N, C-alpha and C positions, 0 to 999 in steps of 0.2 A: 098710066098703068090702070087697066080695068080691074074690077073686083075679082073676076075669075083668075086672072094672072097673079094677083096678089095672094089669093088663097092657095094657088099652086105652089108659090114660093114658100109660103108659110108651112105647107105640108112637107115640102122637101127639107126645110130646116128642122122640122119636128122629127122626121125620119132619121136625119143625120144625128140629131141629139140623142134619139133613142138608141141608135147603133153605138154611139160613143159611150152611153151609159151601160149598154150591154157588155162592151169590151171592158169597161172599168170594173163592173161587177165580176166578170170572169177572172180578171187579174187579181181582184181582192180574194175571190174564192180560192184561186190557185196558191196565192201567198199564204192564206190561212191553212190550206191543206198541207203545204210544205212545212210551215211552222209546226203544225201538229205532228207530222212525221218526225221531224228533227227533234222536237221536244220529247216525244215518246221514246225514241231510240237513244237519245243522249242521256236520258234519265235511267236507262236500263242498267241494272247491276250485272256486269259481265264477270265479276271476280270468280264465281264458281266454275266458269267455263274456260278461263284463260290457261295457257300452257307456257312453259319457259324452255327455251333452247338456246344454247350458246349465249347466255346472259341477256337474251331478248325475250320479252313477254309478248305473246300474240294470241289472237282469237282464232281458233280453227275455223275453216270455212264452213264445215258441216254444222257447227254450233251457231255461227252467224246466220246461216240460211234457215236453220230451224227457228231461231228467234224471230227473224223477219217474217217468215211464212205464217208463224203462229199469230203474230200481231197484225200482219197485213197479208191475208191470203191471196190477194190478187197480184202481189209483187212478182216480177219476172226479171230475168237478166238475159242479155244478148252478147254473144261473142262476135266481135267485128273481124270478119275474115277478109283475106285479100281477094282480088278479082278472080283468081283461079281457085278459090276455096280453101286456101291454106289458113290454119288457125293462128299463125303468127306472122309478124311482119319483119322484114330484115333490111339492113343497109348494106348487106354483103359481108359484114364482119361479125356482127352479133344480131340478136333478135329481140322483139318485144311483143306483147299481146295487148289487146284493147278490149275492154268490157264495159257494157252499160247496164245499170241497174235502175229499174223503174218501180217506184212505190207510190201508189195513189196518184198516178198520172205525172209524177215528177221524176225526171231522169237525171242521173249523175253518171258521167263517163270517166274512166281512168285507164291509164296504160301502165305496164310493168315490164321491166326487162326479164328475159328468160335467164334465170340465175341458178347456180349450183348451191350446195348446202352451206357454202361460205358466203353466200349473197354476192357472188362475183358473176358477171356476165359470161355466159357460155359461148365459145366461138361457134360460128354458124355451122361449121362442118361437124361439130360434135353434138349438136342439139338432137334430141330424140322427141318423139311424140309425147312421151311421159313427162319430159321436162316442160314442154309447152302446156300440157294439161295442168300440171302443178302450178305453173305461173298464172294460168287463167283463174284457178280457184283463189290464189293469193290476191289477184287483181280484184276479184269479186269482193273480198274483204275490204280492200281499199275503197271501193265504191260504197260499201256499207258504212265505212267511216265517214265519208262525205255526207251521208244521210244521217249521221249522228251516232251510229252504233260502234262503241269501242274507240271513238275518236281520240280519247285521252291516252290510249295505249301508244299512239304514235309520238307522244311527248314523254313517254316513259312513266306515265301514271296509270294505275289500275282503274281508277274511277274519275269521272269528270266531276267538277264541283256540283253540277246539277244532280248527278246520280248520287253523290255523297249526301247532299241535302235531302233528297227523296228517301234515301235509305234511313237517315236519321229520323225523318218524319214518320216513316212507316214503323220504325222501332218504337217511337214514342206512342203511336196509336195502339200498338199491340200491348205495350206496358199498361196503358190506361184500361184496355180490355181485361188484362190480368187482374188489376186492382179491383175492377168491377166484379169479376168472377170470384175473387177471394171474398169480397164483401157478401156476395150472394151465398157462398158456401158457409160463411160464418153465421149468417142469418138462418141457414138451414141446419145449424147445430153441428156442422162438421168440425171436429177438433182442430184448433189452430196448429197443433203440432203436426197433424197429418198433412195439412196444407203446406207448411214449411218444408216438411220432408219431401213432398211431391216436387216442389220447386227445386230444392237442393239436389234431388236425384238426377235432374236433367241439366240444370244450369250451373251446379256447383256452388251456388249461393242461395241464401234464404230470402234476400231482399230482391224483389222483382226489378227495382230501379237500378240494381247493379248489373243486370243483364246487358250485354253489349252486342249481341247478334240477333237479328230479327228472326232467323230460322229457329234458333233456340227458343226465343220468346214465344213463337207460335206453338212449339211443342209443349212448352210449359202451360200455355193457355188451354191447349187440348186436354192435357192430363188433369188440370184443375177442374175443368168442366165435367170430367167423368167421376170425380170424387163423390161418394155417397156416405151417408151416416151408417155406420156398421151396427 
């Protein structure tokens, strides 16, 4: 083998190795992107948005879509139609819908039966366009759950363990901010009684560490920061 042929083979191997590395890096980036999406949505506290109907807790599709588009503006969903453009599929007896939700380049696809208010499949001859549209929106929420949003609701829990831990961590952070603000106001000669009164008026307790809700804690922090020496 002459030198030119050997160099050509080395170049080919180098190009192949570079392509393999490029594919590997793309896969790593995709995995990291997916993990970031799932982590973010799985940690989201959905408790203020959920509804209850017939002993079932659920996340309304409008709230789910609002959360997703706020966190990931480029997110989009697609309805999988039949070849003739129908928005639902059928086996001749009942029907189902299919939806895909793409967030940051990662797509999850789900299907859902077209059901009535009792969660029973509707016979094909009784299905209306409104029934199909409602199922599409409910199917969108299923896709959102696969991405992490409200996934715990499908097991009967309002919060995932990740969301619960984040909520507790956020509450602890705000409590520390409250204690810092209290210290600043005391240094500024704001009467201690006024500070306790401000906390109690919102939280129902005088001790910031006894606050159990992060939204309440934030309101307390805001009020303390506005206190001034009279």
